TORKOL-4160 file (C-alpha; in steps of 0.2 Angstrom, whole numbers, padded with zeros to 4 digits, m for minus):
376
<pt num="1" X="0405" Y="0821" Z="0597"/>
<pt num="2" X="0399" Y="0838" Z="0601"/>
<pt num="3" X="0383" Y="0844" Z="0593"/>
<pt num="4" X="0388" Y="0860" Z="0584"/>
<pt num="5" X="0370" Y="0867" Z="0584"/>
<pt num="6" X="0367" Y="0865" Z="0603"/>
<pt num="7" X="0370" Y="0880" Z="0614"/>
<pt num="8" X="0370" Y="0871" Z="0631"/>
<pt num="9" X="0387" Y="0862" Z="0627"/>
<pt num="10" X="0379" Y="0845" Z="0628"/>
<pt num="11" X="0385" Y="0830" Z="0618"/>
<pt num="12" X="0375" Y="0819" Z="0607"/>
<pt num="13" X="0377" Y="0800" Z="0604"/>
<pt num="14" X="0376" Y="0791" Z="0588"/>
<pt num="15" X="0359" Y="0785" Z="0592"/>
<pt num="16" X="0354" Y="0804" Z="0594"/>
<pt num="17" X="0361" Y="0807" Z="0576"/>
<pt num="18" X="0352" Y="0792" Z="0568"/>
<pt num="19" X="0334" Y="0791" Z="0575"/>
<pt num="20" X="0332" Y="0774" Z="0567"/>
<pt num="21" X="0345" Y="0767" Z="0579"/>
<pt num="22" X="0336" Y="0773" Z="0595"/>
<pt num="23" X="0331" Y="0759" Z="0606"/>
<pt num="24" X="0343" Y="0746" Z="0599"/>
<pt num="25" X="0354" Y="0737" Z="0611"/>
<pt num="26" X="0373" Y="0742" Z="0611"/>
<pt num="27" X="0378" Y="0724" Z="0606"/>
<pt num="28" X="0367" Y="0725" Z="0590"/>
<pt num="29" X="0375" Y="0742" Z="0585"/>
<pt num="30" X="0393" Y="0735" Z="0589"/>
<pt num="31" X="0389" Y="0720" Z="0578"/>
<pt num="32" X="0383" Y="0731" Z="0564"/>
<pt num="33" X="0399" Y="0741" Z="0564"/>
<pt num="34" X="0409" Y="0726" Z="0565"/>
<pt num="35" X="0400" Y="0719" Z="0550"/>
<pt num="36" X="0403" Y="0734" Z="0540"/>
<pt num="37" X="0421" Y="0734" Z="0544"/>
<pt num="38" X="0422" Y="0716" Z="0539"/>
<pt num="39" X="0414" Y="0720" Z="0522"/>
<pt num="40" X="0427" Y="0734" Z="0520"/>
<pt num="41" X="0441" Y="0723" Z="0524"/>
<pt num="42" X="0434" Y="0709" Z="0512"/>
<pt num="43" X="0433" Y="0722" Z="0498"/>
<pt num="44" X="0451" Y="0728" Z="0501"/>
<pt num="45" X="0457" Y="0710" Z="0501"/>
<pt num="46" X="0447" Y="0706" Z="0485"/>
<pt num="47" X="0454" Y="0722" Z="0476"/>
<pt num="48" X="0472" Y="0717" Z="0482"/>
<pt num="49" X="0470" Y="0699" Z="0476"/>
<pt num="50" X="0463" Y="0705" Z="0459"/>
<pt num="51" X="0478" Y="0717" Z="0456"/>
<pt num="52" X="0490" Y="0704" Z="0461"/>
<pt num="53" X="0482" Y="0692" Z="0449"/>
<pt num="54" X="0484" Y="0704" Z="0435"/>
<pt num="55" X="0503" Y="0704" Z="0438"/>
<pt num="56" X="0504" Y="0686" Z="0443"/>
<pt num="57" X="0518" Y="0683" Z="0430"/>
<pt num="58" X="0529" Y="0695" Z="0441"/>
<pt num="59" X="0522" Y="0691" Z="0458"/>
<pt num="60" X="0524" Y="0672" Z="0458"/>
<pt num="61" X="0543" Y="0673" Z="0453"/>
<pt num="62" X="0545" Y="0687" Z="0466"/>
<pt num="63" X="0538" Y="0676" Z="0480"/>
<pt num="64" X="0548" Y="0661" Z="0475"/>
<pt num="65" X="0564" Y="0671" Z="0473"/>
<pt num="66" X="0561" Y="0679" Z="0490"/>
<pt num="67" X="0559" Y="0662" Z="0498"/>
<pt num="68" X="0574" Y="0654" Z="0489"/>
<pt num="69" X="0584" Y="0669" Z="0495"/>
<pt num="70" X="0580" Y="0666" Z="0513"/>
<pt num="71" X="0586" Y="0649" Z="0511"/>
<pt num="72" X="0602" Y="0652" Z="0500"/>
<pt num="73" X="0608" Y="0668" Z="0508"/>
<pt num="74" X="0618" Y="0659" Z="0522"/>
<pt num="75" X="0628" Y="0650" Z="0508"/>
<pt num="76" X="0632" Y="0666" Z="0500"/>
<pt num="77" X="0637" Y="0673" Z="0517"/>
<pt num="78" X="0649" Y="0658" Z="0519"/>
<pt num="79" X="0657" Y="0661" Z="0501"/>
<pt num="80" X="0659" Y="0679" Z="0506"/>
<pt num="81" X="0669" Y="0674" Z="0521"/>
<pt num="82" X="0680" Y="0665" Z="0510"/>
<pt num="83" X="0684" Y="0681" Z="0501"/>
<pt num="84" X="0672" Y="0678" Z="0486"/>
<pt num="85" X="0663" Y="0693" Z="0480"/>
<pt num="86" X="0645" Y="0693" Z="0485"/>
<pt num="87" X="0639" Y="0695" Z="0467"/>
<pt num="88" X="0650" Y="0680" Z="0462"/>
<pt num="89" X="0644" Y="0670" Z="0477"/>
<pt num="90" X="0626" Y="0673" Z="0472"/>
<pt num="91" X="0629" Y="0667" Z="0454"/>
<pt num="92" X="0638" Y="0651" Z="0460"/>
<pt num="93" X="0624" Y="0647" Z="0472"/>
<pt num="94" X="0611" Y="0648" Z="0458"/>
<pt num="95" X="0622" Y="0638" Z="0446"/>
<pt num="96" X="0624" Y="0624" Z="0458"/>
<pt num="97" X="0606" Y="0624" Z="0462"/>
<pt num="98" X="0601" Y="0623" Z="0443"/>
<pt num="99" X="0614" Y="0610" Z="0440"/>
<pt num="100" X="0607" Y="0600" Z="0455"/>
<pt num="101" X="0589" Y="0601" Z="0449"/>
<pt num="102" X="0594" Y="0596" Z="0431"/>
<pt num="103" X="0604" Y="0581" Z="0438"/>
<pt num="104" X="0589" Y="0575" Z="0448"/>
<pt num="105" X="0577" Y="0578" Z="0434"/>
<pt num="106" X="0588" Y="0568" Z="0422"/>
<pt num="107" X="0589" Y="0553" Z="0435"/>
<pt num="108" X="0570" Y="0552" Z="0436"/>
<pt num="109" X="0567" Y="0555" Z="0417"/>
<pt num="110" X="0580" Y="0543" Z="0412"/>
<pt num="111" X="0574" Y="0529" Z="0424"/>
<pt num="112" X="0556" Y="0531" Z="0418"/>
<pt num="113" X="0561" Y="0531" Z="0400"/>
<pt num="114" X="0572" Y="0515" Z="0402"/>
<pt num="115" X="0557" Y="0506" Z="0410"/>
<pt num="116" X="0544" Y="0513" Z="0399"/>
<pt num="117" X="0542" Y="0498" Z="0387"/>
<pt num="118" X="0540" Y="0486" Z="0402"/>
<pt num="119" X="0528" Y="0497" Z="0411"/>
<pt num="120" X="0518" Y="0500" Z="0395"/>
<pt num="121" X="0518" Y="0481" Z="0391"/>
<pt num="122" X="0511" Y="0477" Z="0408"/>
<pt num="123" X="0498" Y="0490" Z="0407"/>
<pt num="124" X="0493" Y="0485" Z="0389"/>
<pt num="125" X="0492" Y="0467" Z="0395"/>
<pt num="126" X="0480" Y="0472" Z="0409"/>
<pt num="127" X="0469" Y="0482" Z="0397"/>
<pt num="128" X="0469" Y="0467" Z="0385"/>
<pt num="129" X="0461" Y="0456" Z="0398"/>
<pt num="130" X="0446" Y="0467" Z="0398"/>
<pt num="131" X="0433" Y="0461" Z="0385"/>
<pt num="132" X="0429" Y="0474" Z="0372"/>
<pt num="133" X="0414" Y="0473" Z="0361"/>
<pt num="134" X="0417" Y="0470" Z="0342"/>
<pt num="135" X="0418" Y="0486" Z="0332"/>
<pt num="136" X="0412" Y="0489" Z="0315"/>
<pt num="137" X="0423" Y="0495" Z="0302"/>
<pt num="138" X="0423" Y="0514" Z="0301"/>
<pt num="139" X="0418" Y="0523" Z="0286"/>
<pt num="140" X="0429" Y="0536" Z="0276"/>
<pt num="141" X="0418" Y="0550" Z="0282"/>
<pt num="142" X="0421" Y="0545" Z="0300"/>
<pt num="143" X="0439" Y="0543" Z="0298"/>
<pt num="144" X="0440" Y="0560" Z="0290"/>
<pt num="145" X="0431" Y="0568" Z="0305"/>
<pt num="146" X="0441" Y="0559" Z="0318"/>
<pt num="147" X="0457" Y="0565" Z="0309"/>
<pt num="148" X="0451" Y="0583" Z="0308"/>
<pt num="149" X="0447" Y="0582" Z="0327"/>
<pt num="150" X="0464" Y="0575" Z="0331"/>
<pt num="151" X="0473" Y="0589" Z="0320"/>
<pt num="152" X="0463" Y="0602" Z="0329"/>
<pt num="153" X="0467" Y="0595" Z="0346"/>
<pt num="154" X="0485" Y="0593" Z="0342"/>
<pt num="155" X="0487" Y="0611" Z="0335"/>
<pt num="156" X="0477" Y="0618" Z="0349"/>
<pt num="157" X="0488" Y="0609" Z="0362"/>
<pt num="158" X="0504" Y="0614" Z="0354"/>
<pt num="159" X="0499" Y="0632" Z="0353"/>
<pt num="160" X="0493" Y="0632" Z="0371"/>
<pt num="161" X="0509" Y="0623" Z="0376"/>
<pt num="162" X="0520" Y="0635" Z="0368"/>
<pt num="163" X="0511" Y="0649" Z="0377"/>
<pt num="164" X="0513" Y="0640" Z="0393"/>
<pt num="165" X="0531" Y="0636" Z="0390"/>
<pt num="166" X="0534" Y="0655" Z="0385"/>
<pt num="167" X="0527" Y="0660" Z="0402"/>
<pt num="168" X="0537" Y="0647" Z="0411"/>
<pt num="169" X="0553" Y="0653" Z="0403"/>
<pt num="170" X="0550" Y="0671" Z="0406"/>
<pt num="171" X="0544" Y="0668" Z="0424"/>
<pt num="172" X="0560" Y="0657" Z="0427"/>
<pt num="173" X="0572" Y="0670" Z="0420"/>
<pt num="174" X="0563" Y="0684" Z="0430"/>
<pt num="175" X="0564" Y="0674" Z="0446"/>
<pt num="176" X="0582" Y="0670" Z="0443"/>
<pt num="177" X="0587" Y="0688" Z="0441"/>
<pt num="178" X="0577" Y="0693" Z="0456"/>
<pt num="179" X="0585" Y="0680" Z="0466"/>
<pt num="180" X="0602" Y="0686" Z="0461"/>
<pt num="181" X="0599" Y="0703" Z="0466"/>
<pt num="182" X="0591" Y="0698" Z="0483"/>
<pt num="183" X="0606" Y="0687" Z="0488"/>
<pt num="184" X="0618" Y="0701" Z="0482"/>
<pt num="185" X="0610" Y="0715" Z="0492"/>
<pt num="186" X="0602" Y="0705" Z="0505"/>
<pt num="187" X="0607" Y="0715" Z="0520"/>
<pt num="188" X="0602" Y="0732" Z="0512"/>
<pt num="189" X="0585" Y="0725" Z="0507"/>
<pt num="190" X="0581" Y="0717" Z="0524"/>
<pt num="191" X="0586" Y="0733" Z="0533"/>
<pt num="192" X="0576" Y="0744" Z="0521"/>
<pt num="193" X="0561" Y="0732" Z="0523"/>
<pt num="194" X="0562" Y="0733" Z="0542"/>
<pt num="195" X="0563" Y="0752" Z="0542"/>
<pt num="196" X="0548" Y="0753" Z="0530"/>
<pt num="197" X="0537" Y="0742" Z="0541"/>
<pt num="198" X="0542" Y="0752" Z="0557"/>
<pt num="199" X="0538" Y="0768" Z="0547"/>
<pt num="200" X="0521" Y="0763" Z="0540"/>
<pt num="201" X="0515" Y="0755" Z="0556"/>
<pt num="202" X="0522" Y="0769" Z="0567"/>
<pt num="203" X="0532" Y="0756" Z="0577"/>
<pt num="204" X="0549" Y="0757" Z="0585"/>
<pt num="205" X="0563" Y="0751" Z="0574"/>
<pt num="206" X="0567" Y="0736" Z="0584"/>
<pt num="207" X="0549" Y="0730" Z="0581"/>
<pt num="208" X="0551" Y="0730" Z="0562"/>
<pt num="209" X="0567" Y="0721" Z="0563"/>
<pt num="210" X="0559" Y="0708" Z="0574"/>
<pt num="211" X="0545" Y="0705" Z="0562"/>
<pt num="212" X="0557" Y="0703" Z="0547"/>
<pt num="213" X="0568" Y="0692" Z="0558"/>
<pt num="214" X="0553" Y="0681" Z="0562"/>
<pt num="215" X="0547" Y="0679" Z="0544"/>
<pt num="216" X="0565" Y="0674" Z="0539"/>
<pt num="217" X="0567" Y="0662" Z="0554"/>
<pt num="218" X="0550" Y="0654" Z="0551"/>
<pt num="219" X="0553" Y="0650" Z="0532"/>
<pt num="220" X="0570" Y="0644" Z="0535"/>
<pt num="221" X="0565" Y="0633" Z="0549"/>
<pt num="222" X="0550" Y="0627" Z="0540"/>
<pt num="223" X="0560" Y="0622" Z="0524"/>
<pt num="224" X="0573" Y="0613" Z="0535"/>
<pt num="225" X="0559" Y="0604" Z="0544"/>
<pt num="226" X="0552" Y="0599" Z="0527"/>
<pt num="227" X="0569" Y="0593" Z="0521"/>
<pt num="228" X="0572" Y="0582" Z="0536"/>
<pt num="229" X="0554" Y="0574" Z="0535"/>
<pt num="230" X="0556" Y="0572" Z="0516"/>
<pt num="231" X="0573" Y="0564" Z="0518"/>
<pt num="232" X="0566" Y="0552" Z="0530"/>
<pt num="233" X="0551" Y="0548" Z="0519"/>
<pt num="234" X="0562" Y="0546" Z="0504"/>
<pt num="235" X="0574" Y="0534" Z="0513"/>
<pt num="236" X="0560" Y="0523" Z="0520"/>
<pt num="237" X="0550" Y="0522" Z="0504"/>
<pt num="238" X="0566" Y="0519" Z="0493"/>
<pt num="239" X="0572" Y="0505" Z="0504"/>
<pt num="240" X="0555" Y="0498" Z="0504"/>
<pt num="241" X="0554" Y="0498" Z="0485"/>
<pt num="242" X="0571" Y="0490" Z="0485"/>
<pt num="243" X="0567" Y="0476" Z="0497"/>
<pt num="244" X="0551" Y="0472" Z="0487"/>
<pt num="245" X="0561" Y="0471" Z="0471"/>
<pt num="246" X="0552" Y="0486" Z="0463"/>
<pt num="247" X="0562" Y="0495" Z="0449"/>
<pt num="248" X="0566" Y="0513" Z="0449"/>
<pt num="249" X="0568" Y="0513" Z="0468"/>
<pt num="250" X="0580" Y="0528" Z="0467"/>
<pt num="251" X="0567" Y="0538" Z="0456"/>
<pt num="252" X="0553" Y="0534" Z="0469"/>
<pt num="253" X="0564" Y="0540" Z="0483"/>
<pt num="254" X="0568" Y="0556" Z="0473"/>
<pt num="255" X="0550" Y="0559" Z="0469"/>
<pt num="256" X="0545" Y="0556" Z="0487"/>
<pt num="257" X="0558" Y="0569" Z="0493"/>
<pt num="258" X="0553" Y="0582" Z="0481"/>
<pt num="259" X="0535" Y="0581" Z="0483"/>
<pt num="260" X="0537" Y="0582" Z="0502"/>
<pt num="261" X="0538" Y="0601" Z="0501"/>
<pt num="262" X="0520" Y="0601" Z="0497"/>
<pt num="263" X="0511" Y="0596" Z="0513"/>
<pt num="264" X="0498" Y="0582" Z="0512"/>
<pt num="265" X="0495" Y="0583" Z="0493"/>
<pt num="266" X="0513" Y="0579" Z="0489"/>
<pt num="267" X="0512" Y="0563" Z="0499"/>
<pt num="268" X="0497" Y="0557" Z="0488"/>
<pt num="269" X="0507" Y="0561" Z="0472"/>
<pt num="270" X="0523" Y="0552" Z="0478"/>
<pt num="271" X="0513" Y="0537" Z="0485"/>
<pt num="272" X="0503" Y="0535" Z="0469"/>
<pt num="273" X="0519" Y="0535" Z="0459"/>
<pt num="274" X="0527" Y="0522" Z="0470"/>
<pt num="275" X="0511" Y="0511" Z="0470"/>
<pt num="276" X="0509" Y="0512" Z="0451"/>
<pt num="277" X="0527" Y="0508" Z="0447"/>
<pt num="278" X="0525" Y="0493" Z="0459"/>
<pt num="279" X="0509" Y="0487" Z="0451"/>
<pt num="280" X="0516" Y="0489" Z="0433"/>
<pt num="281" X="0532" Y="0480" Z="0437"/>
<pt num="282" X="0526" Y="0467" Z="0449"/>
<pt num="283" X="0509" Y="0462" Z="0454"/>
<pt num="284" X="0494" Y="0468" Z="0465"/>
<pt num="285" X="0502" Y="0460" Z="0481"/>
<pt num="286" X="0518" Y="0470" Z="0479"/>
<pt num="287" X="0508" Y="0486" Z="0475"/>
<pt num="288" X="0498" Y="0483" Z="0491"/>
<pt num="289" X="0514" Y="0480" Z="0501"/>
<pt num="290" X="0521" Y="0496" Z="0493"/>
<pt num="291" X="0506" Y="0506" Z="0499"/>
<pt num="292" X="0508" Y="0499" Z="0516"/>
<pt num="293" X="0526" Y="0506" Z="0517"/>
<pt num="294" X="0520" Y="0523" Z="0510"/>
<pt num="295" X="0507" Y="0524" Z="0523"/>
<pt num="296" X="0519" Y="0519" Z="0537"/>
<pt num="297" X="0531" Y="0532" Z="0532"/>
<pt num="298" X="0519" Y="0547" Z="0529"/>
<pt num="299" X="0509" Y="0544" Z="0544"/>
<pt num="300" X="0517" Y="0535" Z="0559"/>
<pt num="301" X="0535" Y="0539" Z="0556"/>
<pt num="302" X="0532" Y="0556" Z="0550"/>
<pt num="303" X="0521" Y="0561" Z="0565"/>
<pt num="304" X="0535" Y="0555" Z="0576"/>
<pt num="305" X="0548" Y="0565" Z="0567"/>
<pt num="306" X="0538" Y="0581" Z="0564"/>
<pt num="307" X="0539" Y="0589" Z="0582"/>
<pt num="308" X="0558" Y="0587" Z="0582"/>
<pt num="309" X="0560" Y="0593" Z="0564"/>
<pt num="310" X="0550" Y="0608" Z="0565"/>
<pt num="311" X="0552" Y="0613" Z="0583"/>
<pt num="312" X="0545" Y="0630" Z="0586"/>
<pt num="313" X="0545" Y="0635" Z="0568"/>
<pt num="314" X="0527" Y="0629" Z="0564"/>
<pt num="315" X="0517" Y="0628" Z="0580"/>
<pt num="316" X="0501" Y="0623" Z="0571"/>
<pt num="317" X="0490" Y="0609" Z="0574"/>
<pt num="318" X="0490" Y="0596" Z="0560"/>
<pt num="319" X="0472" Y="0599" Z="0557"/>
<pt num="320" X="0475" Y="0617" Z="0555"/>
<pt num="321" X="0489" Y="0613" Z="0543"/>
<pt num="322" X="0477" Y="0602" Z="0533"/>
<pt num="323" X="0464" Y="0615" Z="0532"/>
<pt num="324" X="0475" Y="0630" Z="0527"/>
<pt num="325" X="0484" Y="0619" Z="0514"/>
<pt num="326" X="0467" Y="0613" Z="0507"/>
<pt num="327" X="0461" Y="0631" Z="0506"/>
<pt num="328" X="0477" Y="0637" Z="0499"/>
<pt num="329" X="0476" Y="0624" Z="0485"/>
<pt num="330" X="0458" Y="0628" Z="0481"/>
<pt num="331" X="0462" Y="0647" Z="0480"/>
<pt num="332" X="0480" Y="0647" Z="0473"/>
<pt num="333" X="0484" Y="0630" Z="0467"/>
<pt num="334" X="0501" Y="0623" Z="0470"/>
<pt num="335" X="0508" Y="0639" Z="0476"/>
<pt num="336" X="0495" Y="0640" Z="0489"/>
<pt num="337" X="0497" Y="0622" Z="0494"/>
<pt num="338" X="0516" Y="0625" Z="0496"/>
<pt num="339" X="0515" Y="0642" Z="0506"/>
<pt num="340" X="0499" Y="0640" Z="0516"/>
<pt num="341" X="0506" Y="0633" Z="0531"/>
<pt num="342" X="0522" Y="0644" Z="0533"/>
<pt num="343" X="0512" Y="0660" Z="0529"/>
<pt num="344" X="0499" Y="0655" Z="0542"/>
<pt num="345" X="0513" Y="0652" Z="0555"/>
<pt num="346" X="0521" Y="0669" Z="0550"/>
<pt num="347" X="0505" Y="0678" Z="0551"/>
<pt num="348" X="0502" Y="0671" Z="0569"/>
<pt num="349" X="0519" Y="0676" Z="0574"/>
<pt num="350" X="0517" Y="0693" Z="0567"/>
<pt num="351" X="0501" Y="0696" Z="0575"/>
<pt num="352" X="0509" Y="0691" Z="0592"/>
<pt num="353" X="0523" Y="0703" Z="0589"/>
<pt num="354" X="0511" Y="0717" Z="0585"/>
<pt num="355" X="0501" Y="0713" Z="0600"/>
<pt num="356" X="0517" Y="0714" Z="0611"/>
<pt num="357" X="0521" Y="0731" Z="0603"/>
<pt num="358" X="0504" Y="0738" Z="0608"/>
<pt num="359" X="0498" Y="0741" Z="0590"/>
<pt num="360" X="0483" Y="0730" Z="0592"/>
<pt num="361" X="0477" Y="0737" Z="0608"/>
<pt num="362" X="0463" Y="0749" Z="0609"/>
<pt num="363" X="0473" Y="0764" Z="0614"/>
<pt num="364" X="0487" Y="0761" Z="0601"/>
<pt num="365" X="0501" Y="0762" Z="0614"/>
<pt num="366" X="0517" Y="0755" Z="0609"/>
<pt num="367" X="0523" Y="0743" Z="0622"/>
<pt num="368" X="0541" Y="0736" Z="0623"/>
<pt num="369" X="0543" Y="0719" Z="0614"/>
<pt num="370" X="0547" Y="0703" Z="0622"/>
<pt num="371" X="0565" Y="0705" Z="0615"/>
<pt num="372" X="0567" Y="0722" Z="0622"/>
<pt num="373" X="0560" Y="0717" Z="0639"/>
<pt num="374" X="0573" Y="0703" Z="0640"/>
<pt num="375" X="0587" Y="0714" Z="0634"/>
<pt num="376" X="0589" Y="0706" Z="0617"/>
């Protein structure tokens, strides 16, 4: 930077402009500048998350619709090749998915309802075995107070539940409409997104298309890998429950398969479900055997299958997956637990692509991408 007040044409340094920085080592000034940059980035991220939280009722359905569109678009493409209009193919795919989810939910709920008296009886017998001190007869005032508390609790729960149900219904309907439009106009949306990325980041058009392609490929491969791993866990756990004579083996297998889409925490939920059913219907030894089967499936067998199932889609160390999943759960709940691992993988792949394009270099020179070098 040239000093406008000088007449000899000499240049000044930041240390000359700020006397307080004179004598400080270069590494210290660099550290300070980096710290301020991190503070600015943290503030930008906080503001972004705050704005997204304010419109979370729209953002969450949009995220899930985009992920489902990545997964279901190939089916719509197949229907289009069969001379079915794209809008009709999108509707058919959504209807089939909804019908399948309703059927699965019916199987699980119907099985639990049919076994509920037996499970309740076993649980009640266990509770009755615990000695309870004699209770004195309550007074009329105590009964009135308890009744009033119960009424307030029920009314508050109903009102809260109605609000939650309303939000769920609105979010589901919004997500379905977004999903339909995404699947119908998939190519137009993808091309527009790639062009926008290239324009904003001032990249060559192939780089934007490569970034979008990597995102889609990663989510599809990750979902396919989770499906394979979940199917293996479901088969092993269901057959184990069937061999032990545990009822609701089909429901246990379905719950195991569905919860496998949430890394780590889904295994705890499905394992607890299977062990509780085994303990309620049989005895402690059966429950321990069921626990051993769950651990075998979710640890040894899953670790052997994951490298084959995921391939290059999720090149993350299991410890990294656990850490990002835990952080995602603490920050964003179930949504964070489900998306933490694939989002991390996508971020790393995108950073690599931008690095190949020269965007992350100090000079900002746009280098050819791997795909361009190889002639792809």
